[in-house]
N, C-alpha and C positions, 0 to 999 in steps of 0.2 A: 731237301733236294727237290721235292715236288713243288714247293712254293717258289723256289728259284726258277724252275722250269716254266711255271705260269708267268712269272715276272719276265722272263726272256721272251715269252710269246706276246707280252703286253696285256695279258689278261689280269689286270690289277685286282678286281674283286676276288677272283679265285685265289690269287697269290695272298692277299691280305687275309682272306678267310682261312687259308691253310695255315698261315703263321699263327692266327689267333687260336685255331683249334689245336695246333701242336703245343702251344704254350699252356693252354688249359690242361691238356692231357699229360704234359711232362713237367709240371711245376717242380722246381728244385733240381731239374737236370743240369749237368755241367755245360750243356749246350744252350742253356736259357739265355745267356748274355748275347751270344751270336745271333740267336733267332730274334731277339728283340732289336738288335742293331739292324738286321736285315729287313725287319718289318718297317722300321723307321725310314730306312732308305727307300723302301718300296713306296711309302707314302709320298716321298719327294718325286720318285719316278712317275707315279700316278697323277702328279699335278696337285696332290692334296698337301701343299706346303705347310699350312698351319698345323695339320696333324703330324707332319714329318718333324717340324720344329719342336713341338711339344714332346714327341716321342724321343728325339735325340737329346733334348734337355733332360728328360727323365732318365734316360740311359746313362748320361754322364754323372747325374746325381747318384744313381743306384750302383753303377759299376765304374767308379772313378779310376780304378787301377787296371781295368781290363784293356787288353791291347786295342780293342775296337774304340775305346773312349777317345783316342787321339783322332781317329777318323771322324768320330761324331762331333768333337769339338771343331774340327776343320769344316764340317758340313754346316754347323750352326753359324760359323763366321761367314762362310760363303753365302748362306741365306741372307744375312744382314747386308752383306756387300751388294748383292744383286738387287736388293730393295733400296739401295741408296742410304742405308742406315750405317754410315761409315764409321762413326764413333763406336757403335756396338760391334761392328765387324772387327775393327782394330783391337778392341778390348779382348775379343775371343782369340784372335790370332796371337795376341801377347800371351794369354794364358797357355797357349799351345807351345810356342817356342820357349817360354820360361820354364817349362817342365823339363828337368834334366833327363828324364826317362823317355821323352818323345823320340820317335824314330828320326834319324838324321834328315831324311828327305822332307818329312813333314815339318820339322822344326825350321830348316832353312826356308822352305817354301812359305811357312806362316810369317817369318820375318819379312820376307819380300812382299807378301800380300798386305801385311800391316803397313808397309811403306806405301803401297798402292792405295790403301784406304786413306792415309794421310794426304797423299797426292790429290785424291779425288775430292777431299774436302778443302783443298787449297792451303793446306798447312805445309808449305814448302820446306820450312826449317825443319819440321819433324820428319818429313819424307826424306830430306837430305841426310839426316842422322841415321835413319833406317838403312838407306841404301849405301851410304859411306861405310858404316860399321859392318854391314853385311859383306861388302866387297872385301874388307880386311879379313873377316872370318873365313870367307870362301878361298882366298888365296893362301891362307895359312893351313887349312885343313885338307890334307890329301884325300880324305874320305868324302869330302863335300861333292855335291853333284855339279860337275864341271860345266854343264849346259846352263846353269843358272848364272855363271859369271858374266857372260856377255849381256844377258838380260838385265842384270843388276847394273852393269856399266851404262847401258843405254838408259835405264830409269834414273840413274844418278845425273847423267847429262841432261836429260829432259827436265829433271827437277831443278837443276841449276839454271837452266834457261827459264823455267817457270818462275823462279825467284827474281830473275831480271824483269820479266814481264809484269810481275806484281809490285815491284819496288818503285818507290818515288825517286830513289836515288839510283839511277840505272848506270851502274858501273861497268865499263867495258871489260873489266877483269872477269866478270861472270862469263863472258863469251869464251875467253881463253880456257877457263875452268871446264866449261861444258865441252869445248872442242877437244880438250885433253881426254875427257872420259870417252868421247866418241872415237877419237884416235886410238885409244887403247883397244877398242873392240876390233878395228880394222887391222891393227898391228899384231895383236895377240891371237885373234880368232878370224882369220881372213875367210874362212868357209862357214862362219857362223850363220845359222838360218835367220831369216828376218825376225825382228822383234814382234811381240804381240801386246805391248803395253798400250 
């Protein structure tokens, strides 16, 4: 709690020092995994991304079944995405959503972000598969995060248009497919917030 207070204040050296001291003094504690995860997260917040990545990677290896392991895997993927390392980001998002024990919000979000990684590296066919399949999953699962449906439809439409732009055979059918995806947003979600893709 003291370390988290320091982190909230932006006092990163004190937060990290407190986590390190706590872990030394309480080796074997049932709270060890959470403390290690929070220390790794603090490295990222402090701008020490290399240390954060290493700590998150070690955390996933050491505590693969801990509930924080899903958040750690997501943070690792996010790190790679933000650095333009889209293949590695996509691989880590895949590992997250393929785990049947992953929390539903993280699993669906990871599948969406894997699609964004494919889109970012201009693998439009892969991105279309991600977004198309995700849309089917979201519409069938009543427990799925509803807010992700319009985002997925927009990403699908944007991807189909991207396929058109990158294709040497620019079929007008792509336009109607993209328009259908966009129309579904306005028809099904007229009050949907603006996309952030």
